Each structure stands twice: as C-alpha cells, then as structure tokens.
Residue frames as a rotation matrix with the C-alpha (Angstrom) as fourth column:
MET 1
-0.225 -0.790 0.570 -122.46
-0.145 0.606 0.782 -146.95
-0.964 0.094 -0.251 -27.32
ALA 2
0.335 0.416 0.845 -124.44
0.737 0.443 -0.510 -147.27
-0.587 0.794 -0.159 -30.53
ILE 3
0.971 -0.027 -0.236 -123.15
-0.147 -0.850 -0.506 -143.88
-0.187 0.526 -0.829 -31.68
GLY 4
0.543 -0.838 0.052 -119.52
0.807 0.504 -0.308 -145.00
0.232 0.209 0.950 -31.17
GLY 5
0.015 -0.709 0.705 -116.47
0.327 -0.663 -0.673 -142.95
0.945 0.241 0.222 -30.60
LYS 6
-0.850 -0.415 -0.323 -115.68
0.452 -0.263 -0.852 -140.79
0.269 -0.871 0.411 -27.60
SER 7
-0.093 0.954 -0.286 -118.89
0.993 0.070 -0.090 -139.80
-0.066 -0.293 -0.954 -25.71
TRP 8
-0.032 0.057 -0.998 -118.05
0.325 -0.944 -0.065 -136.07
-0.945 -0.326 0.011 -25.63
LYS 9
-0.904 -0.412 -0.113 -117.77
0.046 -0.356 0.933 -135.86
-0.424 0.839 0.341 -29.43
LYS 10
-0.712 0.702 0.007 -121.33
0.009 -0.001 1.000 -136.72
0.702 0.712 -0.005 -30.45
ALA 11
0.034 0.755 -0.655 -123.56
0.786 0.384 0.485 -137.89
0.618 -0.531 -0.580 -27.56
GLY 12
-0.245 -0.230 -0.942 -122.13
0.885 -0.449 -0.121 -135.25
-0.395 -0.864 0.313 -25.21
MET 13
-0.990 -0.131 -0.056 -122.53
0.090 -0.882 0.462 -132.48
-0.109 0.452 0.885 -27.75
ILE 14
-0.398 0.917 0.016 -126.15
0.219 0.078 0.973 -133.44
0.891 0.391 -0.232 -28.31
TRP 15
0.160 0.435 -0.886 -126.85
0.930 0.233 0.282 -133.60
0.330 -0.870 -0.368 -24.59
TYR 16
-0.545 -0.452 -0.706 -124.99
0.685 -0.726 -0.065 -130.34
-0.483 -0.519 0.705 -23.78
GLN 17
-0.961 0.217 0.174 -126.78
-0.030 -0.704 0.709 -128.45
0.276 0.676 0.683 -26.64
ALA 18
-0.117 0.963 -0.241 -130.15
0.459 0.268 0.847 -129.86
0.881 -0.012 -0.474 -25.47
LEU 19
0.124 0.130 -0.984 -129.46
0.991 -0.071 0.115 -128.49
-0.055 -0.989 -0.138 -21.94
THR 20
-0.303 -0.419 -0.856 -127.98
0.490 -0.839 0.237 -125.03
-0.817 -0.347 0.460 -22.89
GLY 21
-0.879 -0.270 0.393 -129.10
0.465 -0.302 0.832 -124.23
-0.106 0.914 0.391 -26.43
SER 22
-0.341 0.838 0.425 -132.69
0.491 -0.227 0.841 -123.19
0.802 0.496 -0.334 -25.91
GLY 23
-0.402 0.151 0.903 -132.77
-0.615 -0.775 -0.144 -121.41
0.678 -0.613 0.404 -22.60
PRO 24
-0.992 -0.013 0.127 -133.81
-0.107 0.628 -0.771 -122.88
-0.070 -0.778 -0.624 -19.31
ASN 25
-0.147 0.976 -0.162 -137.17
-0.658 0.026 0.753 -124.54
0.739 0.217 0.638 -19.05
PRO 26
-0.803 -0.299 0.516 -137.61
-0.596 0.396 -0.698 -125.91
0.004 -0.868 -0.497 -15.53
ASN 27
-0.019 0.880 0.475 -141.06
-0.632 0.358 -0.687 -127.40
-0.774 -0.314 0.549 -16.34
MET 28
-0.089 -0.113 -0.990 -139.86
-0.946 0.320 0.049 -129.44
0.311 0.941 -0.136 -19.35
LYS 29
0.710 0.367 0.601 -140.99
-0.515 0.853 0.089 -133.07
-0.480 -0.372 0.795 -19.24
MET 30
-0.236 -0.844 0.482 -138.61
-0.202 0.528 0.825 -135.89
-0.951 0.097 -0.295 -20.20
GLY 31
0.266 0.349 0.899 -140.55
0.774 0.478 -0.415 -136.64
-0.574 0.806 -0.143 -23.41
ALA 32
0.996 0.080 -0.028 -139.98
0.050 -0.825 -0.563 -133.11
-0.068 0.559 -0.826 -24.59
PHE 33
0.337 -0.940 -0.056 -136.30
-0.729 -0.298 0.617 -133.31
-0.596 -0.167 -0.785 -23.69
ALA 34
-0.131 -0.338 0.932 -136.03
0.277 0.890 0.362 -136.60
-0.952 0.306 -0.022 -25.50
ASN 35
0.658 0.437 0.613 -137.58
0.704 -0.069 -0.707 -135.06
-0.267 0.897 -0.353 -28.59
ARG 36
0.865 -0.412 -0.287 -135.16
-0.428 -0.904 0.007 -132.12
-0.262 0.117 -0.958 -28.35
THR 37
-0.050 -0.936 0.350 -132.19
-0.439 0.335 0.834 -134.53
-0.897 -0.112 -0.427 -28.31
ARG 38
0.130 0.173 0.976 -133.64
0.689 0.692 -0.214 -136.39
-0.713 0.701 -0.029 -31.32
SER 39
0.951 0.267 0.153 -134.01
0.298 -0.672 -0.678 -133.18
-0.078 0.691 -0.719 -33.25
LEU 40
0.624 -0.766 -0.153 -130.50
-0.669 -0.625 0.401 -131.98
-0.403 -0.148 -0.903 -32.31
ALA 41
-0.055 -0.612 0.789 -128.97
0.112 0.781 0.614 -135.34
-0.992 0.123 0.025 -33.36
GLY 42
0.369 0.247 0.896 -130.32
0.859 0.277 -0.430 -134.77
-0.355 0.928 -0.110 -36.79
SER 43
0.986 -0.004 0.165 -129.36
0.066 -0.906 -0.417 -131.07
0.152 0.422 -0.894 -37.05
LEU 44
0.533 -0.841 0.098 -125.92
-0.625 -0.313 0.715 -131.45
-0.571 -0.442 -0.692 -35.51
PHE 45
-0.559 -0.703 0.440 -124.98
-0.258 0.652 0.713 -134.51
-0.788 0.285 -0.546 -37.58
PRO 46
0.365 0.839 -0.404 -127.01
-0.662 -0.071 -0.746 -134.29
-0.655 0.539 0.530 -40.76
SER 47
0.141 -0.393 -0.909 -124.54
-0.894 0.343 -0.287 -136.38
0.424 0.853 -0.303 -42.76
GLU 48
-0.880 -0.424 -0.216 -124.69
-0.287 0.836 -0.468 -139.16
0.379 -0.350 -0.857 -40.21
PRO 49
0.043 0.999 0.033 -128.29
-0.698 0.007 0.716 -140.42
0.715 -0.054 0.697 -39.96
ALA 50
0.020 -0.052 -0.998 -127.11
0.416 0.909 -0.039 -143.32
0.909 -0.414 0.040 -37.75
VAL 51
-0.943 -0.329 -0.044 -126.57
0.183 -0.403 -0.897 -140.84
0.278 -0.854 0.440 -34.89
LYS 52
-0.509 0.815 0.276 -130.18
-0.836 -0.545 0.067 -139.71
0.205 -0.197 0.959 -34.98
THR 53
0.281 0.588 -0.758 -131.34
-0.364 0.797 0.483 -143.31
0.888 0.140 0.438 -35.26
ALA 54
-0.432 -0.485 -0.760 -129.15
0.493 0.578 -0.650 -144.34
0.755 -0.656 -0.011 -32.22
VAL 55
-0.968 0.096 0.230 -130.56
-0.237 -0.646 -0.726 -141.44
0.079 -0.757 0.648 -30.13
ASP 56
-0.122 0.984 -0.129 -134.14
-0.915 -0.061 0.398 -142.38
0.384 0.167 0.908 -31.12
ASN 57
0.169 0.112 -0.979 -133.57
-0.007 0.994 0.112 -146.11
0.986 -0.012 0.168 -30.45
ALA 58
-0.789 -0.519 -0.327 -132.12
0.325 0.099 -0.941 -145.27
0.521 -0.849 0.090 -27.02
TRP 59
-0.751 0.581 0.315 -135.13
-0.658 -0.614 -0.436 -143.14
-0.060 -0.535 0.843 -25.96
THR 60
0.094 0.805 -0.586 -137.52
-0.782 0.425 0.457 -145.66
0.617 0.415 0.669 -27.45
ALA 61
-0.273 -0.332 -0.903 -135.84
0.139 0.915 -0.379 -148.40
0.952 -0.229 -0.204 -25.46
VAL 62
-0.936 -0.056 -0.347 -136.70
0.351 -0.089 -0.932 -146.61
0.021 -0.994 0.103 -22.18
GLY 63
-0.170 0.982 -0.087 -140.27
0.958 0.144 -0.249 -145.82
-0.232 -0.126 -0.964 -23.21
LEU 64
0.054 0.241 -0.969 -139.86
0.148 -0.962 -0.231 -142.26
-0.988 -0.131 -0.088 -24.44
C-alpha cells in the first residue's frame, strides 16, 4: 500500500522479477529474497526512491 497504485504495476513487477529474473534457487532464504526485492526496487524504479524505501520498510517491519 505504501507504494500506491495498482499492485501489478510496481510491487508485482518487483516480486515477479525477483522470482524469475535470476534463475531458480530452491535453497534461497527469505532474507536473501528480501534483499533481492530491495535491490530490484531500486534498479527498476531509479527515479522513484520512495518505492525502494517502501519495500525496505515492509521487509524491516516483518524482521527481514
């Protein structure tokens, strides 16, 4: 919700790219996945730093 807009436009794009963009890794831990989404938020939306901040804050809120 902090990102705003339709979920598939930003959050969904980040999540999808995190799942499909780097090849499968069945042993990836949630912390590594969280960091992947943080990184992607910055690289996919470089002109919108609030997106990366929102992703980081969401993971931080759940302890990752």
